[in-house]
N, C-alpha and C positions, 0 to 999 in steps of 0.2 A: 687589119687590126689585131695584134697580139696580145694577148691575155697572161698576166703572172700573177700567181698567188701565193699565200703566205707559206705554204710548204707542198711538197711533192715534186713530181719531174720537172714542171718549171718552174721551181720558185725563184724570187727574187735575186735574193743573192748567189743562187748558182748561176743564174743569168749574167749578172754583173761580173762574176769572178771569172765566170769562163769566155777568154779572149778571143775565141773563134767567132765568136757571134757580132757579127757587125751590127750596126743602127744606130743606137743613140750618141749622142756626144758625152764624153766622161762627165760633164758636171749632173745631167740627166740620169745616168749610172750612180753615180754618188748620193744622189737625192734619194733614188729607189731603193739604195742599198741602205740608207742612215734611216728610210722610212719603215723599212724592214724589220729593223733592230726594236720598232715598239712592243711596250708592256703588251700583251692581251692574257684576257682573262683564261685563266685554266692553258694557257698557252698553246690556245688553238689557233692563231695566225690565221681570223676569219676574212682575209683581203683577198680581192683580187683587184689586179689595176689591167683597164684596158686602156693602150696607147692607141688614140685618137690621131693624133697628128705629131709632130716635131716637140710641141709647147703646151699639147691637150691631153688629158689623163681625165679617167674614170675609176673613181675607184666604189668597187663593189664588194657585194658579201657574197661569200663562196658559201654555197648553200651547205654543201660537203662538209663543212670544216663547224657547222652549228649544233651545239649540244643541247638540243631540247630538254633531256632530263633534269639538267641543272641552270637552262636558260631560256626556259618556255617562252617569253616574252621579246628576246632577242635584246635584251638591254646589254648586258656584258659584251656582246659580239659589236653592238654598234659603238660603245665605248673603245671597245680595242680597236674600231676602225677610226674615231676620232684620234687616239693616241699616233697611229700612224701616219694620219695626215698632219697633225701638230710636227712630228719629227720632219716629215718631208717639207713643208714650210719651213722650219727652222734650217732644214738644209739646202732650200732652194735661196732663203736670204744670205746664207754663207757664201754662196757660188754666186750671188750677184743676178738675181732673180729676185721678183716678186711674184709669190702663188696667189691669183687669185682663186678664191674656193667658193663656189656654191655648191649648198647643200639642194640635193634635187630628190631627195628621198620624202614621199608624203607620209611615211609612217615608216615604224620599225622595222617591217617584214618586208620592205621594199627591197629589192636586189642591188639595184644603182643607188650609192648613197652619196656620193658628192661627183662635181666636175671639177678640176684643177684646169687653168688655163696659168703659163706663166710668161710674163715679161722682164725683160732688161731692167733691171735696177741698181743703185748700189750697190756693192757686198756689204752687210753688215756682219761683223767680226765677231762670232761667236765659236765658243771653245768645244768645236765638235767632238772632241774625246770624252765628253760628258754625256752624250747619247752612246757611248759603248757601255756606259756602267748601268745598263739596264737590270734592273734585278725587282725583284717582290720584297717587300718589308712584311716579316711577320713579326718582330719583334711586340714585345707586349700582350702576347696571348698566353692565357694561362694554362697549364696542365695540370688541372685539376677534374676531378669527376664532377659530370652536372648533378645536380640535387635529381630526385625522385619528383620534385616539384616544377622543377625545370623540363627534365625530358616529357611529363606530361603535357605540358604547356604547347613545347613545340609539337609534339607528335599530334596533339588535338587540332592543330592548324593546319595542320596537312597528312591526314588519317591514309596508311601506307605508303607515305612518299618519302619519310625521314628514319634512318634506322641510326641507332644510338650504340656504339660500341665501348664500353669502360675502357679506362686506362686497363692494362694487364691481362684482357682477355684476349682470347686465341685470335677473333677478328681485328683488335686493335694493335695486335703485334704483327701480324701479318701487314696489314696497311703502313705499319710504322716500318 
């Protein structure tokens, strides 16, 4: 069983683009490649894929890609893995497969999140180019300083864990 993760040496896109590696048929390659384009919180790509057979995959959470400081409950990681699975299911349908997804995780700290089994089906024509337009939408955010009352309310909720750098400050300029 080979594991491919969201990032690093054995990443999914690297595997799929490396024609020297034998193994999965082209449709499976495409499904994994499209799935790897899924949006992920903080672009951490927290997924591992364990290939258990030609048509069976386990989608797992990569503990090395978690962000405990900003996602202590793994909520964002699990949502990101859900986006990965959704892209996989969409690509499978377009390639003529039904993806049976079973959530196997009992909670958000379990490593193995889902099992996916593929079976042949009628292809569903989906404009796959849409999956290439992955992006985070940040429109509608205001670029104004927070009021002192807002800052106090936020910092009281998590003392010592929230830092606010006002626009124009050295820290804000560095971050920008």
